[in-house]
C-alpha positions in Angstrom: 95.0 75.8 88.4 92.6 73.2 88.9 90.7 73.3 92.4 93.0 70.6 93.9 96.0 72.7 92.7 94.8 75.5 94.4 93.9 73.2 97.8 97.1 71.8 97.9 99.1 75.0 97.4 96.9 76.3 100.3 97.8 73.9 102.8 101.7 74.8 101.7 100.7 78.7 102.9 99.2 77.4 106.0 102.5 75.6 106.5 103.8 79.0 106.4 101.8 80.7 108.8 102.1 78.1 111.6 102.1 79.5 114.9 104.7 77.4 116.0 108.1 78.9 116.9 110.2 79.2 113.7 113.9 79.3 113.5 116.1 82.7 112.6 116.4 80.9 108.9 112.7 81.1 108.4 112.4 84.9 108.4 114.8 87.4 105.7 115.4 87.8 102.1 115.6 84.1 101.3 112.5 83.0 103.2 110.6 86.1 101.8 112.5 85.1 97.9 110.7 81.2 98.6 107.4 82.3 99.7 107.4 85.0 96.8 108.1 82.2 94.4 105.7 80.1 96.1 102.7 82.8 95.7 103.5 83.9 92.4 102.2 81.2 90.9 98.5 81.8 92.0 98.5 84.9 89.5 97.9 82.4 86.9 95.0 81.0 88.7 91.5 80.8 87.2 88.2 82.1 89.3 87.4 78.5 90.2 91.0 78.1 91.7 90.7 81.5 93.7 87.0 80.7 94.9 88.1 77.0 95.9 91.4 78.9 97.5 89.0 82.0 99.5 86.7 79.5 100.9 88.9 76.9 102.6 91.2 79.9 104.2 88.1 81.7 105.6 86.8 78.7 107.3 90.4 78.0 109.0 91.1 81.7 109.6 87.8 82.0 111.7 88.1 78.3 113.5 91.1 79.4 114.6 90.2 83.2 115.7 87.3 81.2 117.6 90.0 78.8 119.2 92.4 81.1 120.6 91.3 84.6 120.7 88.9 85.3 123.4 86.9 88.4 122.4 86.7 86.5 118.6 85.1 83.4 120.5 82.4 85.6 121.7 81.6 87.0 118.5 81.5 83.8 116.2 80.3 81.3 118.7 77.1 79.3 117.4 77.6 80.4 113.9 78.1 77.7 111.1 81.7 78.5 110.6 82.4 75.3 109.0 79.4 76.6 105.8 80.8 80.1 105.7 81.4 81.2 102.2 83.0 84.7 101.0 79.5 85.8 100.4 78.2 85.3 104.1 80.8 87.3 105.5 77.7 89.7 105.8 76.3 87.2 109.1 79.3 88.5 110.9 79.8 91.3 113.2 82.4 94.5 112.1 85.4 95.3 113.8 86.3 98.6 114.0 89.9 100.0 115.0 88.2 101.6 118.4 87.2 97.8 119.2 91.0 96.9 118.2 92.3 98.8 121.0 90.2 98.3 123.4 90.1 94.5 123.4 94.0 94.2 122.0 94.9 91.4 125.1 91.4 89.6 124.1 91.9 89.7 120.3 95.4 88.7 120.3 96.1 84.6 119.9 99.6 84.8 121.9 99.2 84.7 125.7 102.3 86.1 126.4 101.8 89.2 124.6 100.3 92.1 125.9 99.5 96.0 124.6 101.5 97.0 127.3 104.4 95.2 125.9 103.7 95.7 122.0 103.8 99.5 123.2 107.2 99.5 125.9 108.5 97.5 122.2 107.4 101.0 120.6 109.8 102.8 122.7 112.4 100.6 122.1 112.6 100.8 118.3 112.3 104.7 118.9 115.7 104.7 120.6 117.0 102.4 118.2 116.6 98.8 119.7 116.6 95.8 117.7 113.5 95.2 115.8 111.8 92.1 116.6 110.0 92.3 119.8 111.2 88.4 121.7 113.0 87.7 118.7 109.7 86.7 116.7 107.5 89.7 116.4 107.5 92.7 114.6 105.2 95.6 116.1 104.1 98.1 113.9 102.3 101.5 114.9 100.2 103.9 112.6 99.8 107.6 113.5 96.2 106.9 112.0 96.2 108.1 108.5 92.2 108.0 108.5 91.9 108.4 112.5 92.7 107.0 115.5 96.3 105.5 115.9 96.9 102.0 116.7 98.9 99.5 117.4 99.7 96.0 115.5 101.7 92.7 115.8 103.0 90.0 113.2 104.8 86.6 113.7 108.0 86.8 111.4 106.2 84.3 109.3 102.9 86.2 109.0 105.7 89.1 107.7 107.2 86.9 105.1 103.9 86.4 103.6 102.9 89.9 103.4 106.2 91.2 102.1 106.2 87.7 99.6 102.5 88.7 98.4 104.0 92.4 97.7 107.1 90.9 96.0 105.2 88.7 93.4 104.1 91.6 91.9 106.9 93.8 91.6 109.1 91.3 90.7 106.7 90.3 87.7 107.9 90.6 83.9 111.3 89.6 84.6 112.7 92.3 87.3 115.8 91.0 88.7 116.6 92.2 92.9 117.3 95.4 94.2 121.2 95.5 93.9 120.5 98.9 96.6 116.8 99.2 97.5 116.2 102.8 99.8 112.9 103.8 100.9 112.3 107.9 101.7 109.3 107.2 104.3 109.4 107.3 108.5 112.2 107.7 110.3 111.2 105.6 113.2 111.3 101.5 113.0 107.7 101.8 114.4 106.5 102.4 110.9 106.2 100.0 108.0 108.1 101.9 105.5 110.9 102.0 107.8 110.5 98.4 109.2 109.6 96.2 106.2 113.3 97.3 104.6 114.8 96.7 107.8 113.2 93.5 108.4 113.4 92.1 104.3 117.0 93.6 104.0 118.4 93.2 107.6 120.6 96.0 107.0 121.4 98.9 108.8 118.7 101.2 108.9 120.1 104.1 107.4 121.6 102.2 104.3 117.9 101.5 103.9 115.8 104.9 104.9 116.1 108.4 104.4 113.5 110.1 106.8 110.8 112.3 105.5 110.8 114.5 107.8 113.6 116.7 107.1 114.4 119.2 104.8 113.8 118.5 100.8 117.5 119.2 100.2 118.7 116.9 102.9 116.6 114.1 100.9 118.2 114.9 98.1 121.5 115.0 98.9 121.0 111.6 101.1 119.8 109.5 98.1 122.6 111.0 96.1 125.1 109.7 98.5 122.7 106.4 98.7 122.1 105.7 94.6 119.6 103.3 94.7 118.6 101.2 92.4 115.2 100.5 93.8 113.2 103.8 95.1 110.2 103.7 97.3 108.3 106.8 98.5 105.3 107.9 99.8 103.1 109.0 97.0 102.7 112.6 98.0 106.3 113.4 97.8 107.1 112.3 94.2 106.1 114.9 92.4 108.5 117.2 94.3 111.4 114.5 93.5 110.6 114.3 90.1 110.8 118.1 89.8 114.5 117.4 91.0 115.4 114.8 89.1 114.4 117.1 86.1 116.1 120.4 87.5 119.3 117.7 87.4 119.6 118.3 91.5 118.5 114.7 92.2 120.7 112.2 90.2 119.6 108.7 90.2 119.4 105.6 87.7 116.4 103.5 88.7 115.2 100.3 87.6 112.4 100.7 89.7 110.1 103.0 91.2 107.7 102.3 94.1 105.1 104.8 95.5 102.5 104.6 98.2 101.4 105.2 101.6 99.5 108.2 100.4 97.7 110.0 97.7 99.5 110.2 94.5 99.2 113.9 92.8 97.6 114.2 89.6 100.6 114.2 87.3 103.0 112.8 89.4 103.4 109.4 87.6 103.9 110.6 84.0 106.3 113.5 85.4 108.5 111.0 87.4 108.3 108.8 84.3 110.0 111.5 82.3 112.4 112.6 85.4 113.6 108.8 85.8 112.6 106.6 83.1 110.8 104.0 84.7 107.2 104.0 85.3 106.2 104.2 89.2 104.4 101.1 90.3 101.8 102.4 92.6 100.9 100.0 95.9 98.1 100.3 98.4 99.7 99.2 101.9 98.4 99.8 105.2 100.1 98.6 108.7 96.5 96.8 109.4 96.5 94.1 106.8 99.1 94.5 105.0 99.3 95.6 101.4 95.5 95.2 100.2 96.7 95.9 96.3 99.3 96.5 94.0 100.2 97.1 90.4 102.4 95.0 88.2 105.8 95.5 87.6 106.2 96.0 83.8 102.8 96.0 83.7 99.6 98.8 83.3 98.7 101.2 86.3 96.6 98.5 87.6 95.9 97.5 91.1 95.1 94.6 91.7 93.8 93.2 95.0 95.8 90.7 96.9 92.5 88.4 97.3 94.1 85.1 98.1 95.7 86.7 101.2 92.4 88.9 102.3 88.6 89.3 101.7 88.3 92.5 100.9 84.4 94.1 101.1 83.5 97.8 99.4 80.9 98.3 101.1 78.2 101.7 102.1 77.4 103.4 105.1 75.4 100.6 106.4 78.1 97.7 105.7 75.8 96.9 102.7 77.9 95.7 99.1 78.5 98.1 96.7 78.9 97.0 92.7 81.8 97.0 91.0 82.4 100.5 89.7 80.5 102.5 92.6 82.5 104.4 95.0 82.4 102.3 98.6 81.8 104.4 101.9 84.2 102.1 103.9 85.9 98.9 103.4 85.7 95.5 105.4 89.1 93.6 105.3 89.0 89.9 106.6 92.8 88.7 106.2 93.5 85.2 105.5 97.1 84.7 107.3 97.1 87.2 110.2 96.8 84.7 113.0 98.7 86.6 115.9 96.2 89.3 115.4 93.2 88.5 113.3 91.4 90.5 111.2 87.9 89.5 110.4 86.0 92.2 108.6 88.1 94.8 110.2 87.0 98.5 108.7 89.0 100.5 107.1 87.9 104.4 106.3 88.9 104.2 102.4 86.9 105.3 99.6 88.0 103.1 96.6 85.8 102.1 93.4 86.1 98.2 93.3 86.7 96.7 89.5 86.3 92.9 88.2 89.2 91.3 87.3 90.5 91.4 84.2 92.4 89.0 81.3 95.6 89.6 82.4 94.9 88.3 86.2 91.3 87.1 85.9 91.6 85.5 89.5 92.2 89.0 91.2 90.1 92.0 91.3 90.9 95.7 91.4 91.0 98.9 92.4 90.4 101.8 90.0 90.6 104.7 92.5 91.4 105.4 96.3 90.0 108.4 97.7 90.5 108.3 101.1 94.1 109.3 102.3 94.9 113.2 102.8 98.7 113.1 101.7 99.4 116.8 100.9 102.5 118.4 101.7 102.5 121.3 104.0 104.2 124.2 102.0 105.8 127.2 103.8 107.2 128.9 101.4 109.0 126.9 99.5 110.1 124.2 102.1 108.3 121.2 102.2 106.6 119.3 105.3 105.4 116.0 105.0 102.5 114.6 107.4 104.4 112.2 108.8 106.4 114.4 110.5 102.9 115.2 112.6 101.8 111.7 112.5 105.3 110.3 114.4 104.9 112.6 117.2 101.1 111.7 117.6 101.9 107.9 117.4 103.9 108.3 120.0 100.8 109.4 122.2 98.3 106.6 122.2 96.0 108.4 124.4 95.0 111.0 121.2 91.9 108.9 119.7 91.5 111.7 116.7 93.3 114.3 115.2 93.4 117.2 112.7 96.2 119.4 111.8 95.6 122.7 110.1 98.6 124.2 108.3 99.4 128.1 109.5 101.6 130.1 108.2 104.6 129.8 110.7 103.7 126.5 112.4 100.5 124.9 113.0 97.2 124.3 114.6 96.4 120.5 116.2 93.3 119.4 117.5 93.6 116.6 119.4 90.4 114.2 120.9 92.2 112.3 123.7 90.8 109.2 125.7 93.3 110.2 128.8 95.0 113.0 130.0 97.1 114.0 127.7 100.0 116.4 128.2 99.6 119.3 125.7 102.6 121.1 126.7 104.9 118.0 125.9 102.7 117.2 122.5 103.5 120.7 121.3 107.2 120.8 122.2 107.7 117.9 120.6 105.5 119.0 117.6 107.5 122.3 117.5 111.1 119.9 117.8 110.0 117.5 115.0 109.4 120.9 112.8 112.4 122.6 113.4 114.2 119.1 112.2 112.1 119.3 109.3 113.6 123.1 108.6 111.1 125.2 109.8 112.6 127.9 111.9 110.6 128.8 114.8 107.6 127.3 114.5 105.2 128.1 116.5 102.3 125.0 117.3 99.0 125.4 119.1 97.2 122.2 120.2 93.8 122.3 121.6 91.8 119.6 123.4 88.4 118.7 121.5 85.7 116.6 121.8 85.0 115.6 118.5 86.5 116.0 114.9 84.8 117.2 112.4 84.3 115.0 108.9 83.6 116.5 105.7 80.3 116.7 103.8 81.2 113.5 102.0 82.3 111.5 105.4 85.8 111.7 104.4 88.2 112.7 107.5 90.4 115.5 106.8 93.4 114.9 109.1 95.8 117.3 107.3 94.2 120.2 105.7 97.2 122.4 104.1 97.2 126.4 103.9 95.5 127.4 100.8 96.9 130.0 98.8 
């Protein structure tokens, strides 16, 4: 594609991202399908087309944040944004999750939105209320897979772009839309693994979602009832599901298998391919900035970065760029399409190895490996408990800024860092209830407030520490 073609395509994306209220038909499967076709054309871009698009999109993103976000205005004013290129991002300050949560109301570009209203809507979601806040905004929370919990908000057209940027890779190779999509993930619609399918397909959550925070036998039974042809699941539980399929207790006929959200155990992809007859497609999702990278359906295991939707900086401890092939200390991500809550040089504490583009998609860089998420399962004598069982409870207590969960013989010991008074007894009872529902009889939970959570020698945060035999 020529530079002019890239600019024309970018202009269409800006229209998709407009903050004006959109009619109901502007969201849902039809809108995502149309946007997917549009964004799929970019997979054929050459490096020059990508560079032209990114430079223009970056300047528009920064200009929008300067004009509409008081917090970003104070950080960007006086900087020559019209001359800004992606290589110049080092001139801008880093944005942390702590800063996001402390300044949420000043960062958001919609004056009617507040952190209080977003948190109130999360409670509505937990109680089975409507998916969208005010019929227009999707509110998501993260339990903090690498640290402090946080709240994020996007208007529906931003969600369309997010899902289209994902779907183009998943539909590559002539894959047809799923007949019945099912996600093994979170129970509450406050979490992306539950909310995104509900937003996209508009079906009852119980037909799309199989909660991971329940006994494995219950997960298998429900999957056998639903009989999906496309299955999405956490990477950490994929190997367990593959074992069940190999043993004959899980009986599915899949055309596509997707995995992400946490670490994929060694050998799990091969085991899943042998058990289900399809190669798992790995995705690298975040609640913060959407899907950072995805593998192409029908291709190899390469994870292609969504370079047209975000600018990914792999940096060292001092925020200096690291070269291709070197493991970074953390990532700095600038979203080129999020307008409601602009994310500019937003820090994500994932350690990845960035690789140059391949001949197959010469405009898109790749991620060689991810080493920043703890997805280890807790094994209580054959009863498997997923870390999300704990995350879902912790996410309901925004005063918890950091935490660490250590598996014990009959429960868990949880250390929390809280910025405001936290009712330890309530948190303990909620965690015990969640573990009981997951199948652990009479769990013993100990919650302790601490000043800081120690990190490993490599600087990685160990949020979930399974018992080692």
